[in-house]
Phi, psi and omega in degrees: 000142184282135173276150178285146182271185194292320186292330177290315177302320180295320181296318180290322174302314180293323173298314181299321180293322181297315182291327179294308182302309191282350187310313182304316185286317182304319176276355182092004179293331183236137179282140168262150178286351177235166178303136187309319183301319180292316178296321179295326171301309176300325184286324175294326176298315177308297185308316179300315189287331178293323180297310186296321185286330180273353175290143180284155174074015171284135171299150180317307187303314178298313173308317179291315178293328183280325177295321174301315172303313179303318189290317190284326182287325172295316171307306181303315178301310182291326185287330189271355182270145181301322173227125189300322181053233178267005184299332174302346175298333177296326179289325167300312170315308182300312183299323175298319181290338186297332182295320178288334195246331188220168174304155179300326183295329177287324174302317179290326171305319187281334171296315175298316181298319178296333173291324183296311177300313180301317186295326178295322178296308180305311182297335182283336177284001181072024179280150183287166193294327180291317178295323177295315183290329178286316182288309179299321182290322176305311182287334175292327181287320179295320180293313172303319183289323181293323181291315186291318178301313176301318176296329182287318184291321179296313178298331170289323178286329173299317185293326178287326173301311178296321173294325185289324180294318180292326177296314176302320177295314182302319189290316178299314175307314179300326179293309181292329173289329175292317179293324176293318177297320183288323180293323174295322177297312185299317181295322175300318176292319175299321176296320181294315180301319177295314183290322187269290184297317179297319180296312181305318184284331175292321176294313178307314181294321170301318174301314185290325181295321179291323182286335181297333183274003178279172182287153173109107185297310183306317182293325178294325182288315174298322174296320185290322175297308181305320174301318181293325176295319176298316177294317177299311178302330177294314182300311190296319182298312176300325183284329170299312179301316179296325175291329177286332169288335179255014180299132180264145184288157174272095190298322181304311188293320186290311182297324185290326180291339180282329187256018184284135174069030184274123181280146174067006177216128175253127183240128187246122177242126182237128175252119176294151176300146172087355185290122176234128182231138172286185181301306180298317184290324172305312175298323178292317187291321172314302185293331171296315183283330173300313180294316186294314186290318176304312180293324183292318178302311187282324190242329196281331190066032187262168183241330178224151179226134185245132182231130179237131176242119188230168180217135176251020181090318185262337183216157165262136182240132175246128178236124182229137182216141173239180183252026177284187181293326184071190182201117182292338179227075189287141173249122186291126175279187184291326177296312180293323181297310178291335172298308180307311187296323176297308178301316180296332184285337179265004181094014183250201177196157180235136181236145180234151178213120182253014190288321177226109188062208175225125189244129169236129179240131187229130178234146183213130172314132176298158184286000000 
């Protein structure tokens, strides 16, 4: 079961507060100035608008329109009650929701309009001017404090997300740098083995080959045995050099290092037995994991991410899927386009699917 994100929890909290405040009217304990069925309908509209406005991944136009509906519904609910009671708290809910739906300046504008509406409703109930000013000012302060606190929480969440993205990028860069250093060291050692020991053994073989043609049967037998030993040693050195040049990286350790210690996102990585990738393929897979994790943190609103790496003999396949909200018609950003270009340059491809969560499938020919 998918865990809820911060915005979804915020929507549920607003829902709970709204139901608690509107409960007396809903159950008939407090009379409304309009038919109760109409009031309940308006209340349902407000609840639906609050939940939609706080949902992640909504286009700006949708969020603006839904928030405008929420504001209008809140005004109508407060104005249609015979006695406001705690119903002005619905205006506080709308002010808090504004942080998720509209720019900050619009949120403060809504706070001002909410205060005017509340003052007008209080004046209609024949309250004296001091009570009107006191109540309107009190709720104005609560709205401003709620808006600022919600802004602070949102800013903290954004900073945590940016720090997590930077962490993933640094981990990936560290892995690639480490692999590059190990590859360079293996090549350096292989060259030295070939240039020094290989050259010496080659000279020894040539010298023994010349000595074999000298006089003396017994000397010839020893020389021939020495020749075979020298040739075997030369073959062993060349085999060792070849193995060092083609040594495969430990994909399991490398990929898990990238996603280690990520807050707010649980990443599961499974590497099928027998998967082998060369240096270029490993670098491409590292960048694929980095891009997938970064996109999940930045856009998906997901709590879990599953990454599987398999091989069918001809290619290595990385499949990643999250439990986020997805996008039926995903638009590739610069990161995914660059990733696709990297895999295509190696003879592979990258495919995305956002119909259920967000899935990325990347294939690259095996080494």
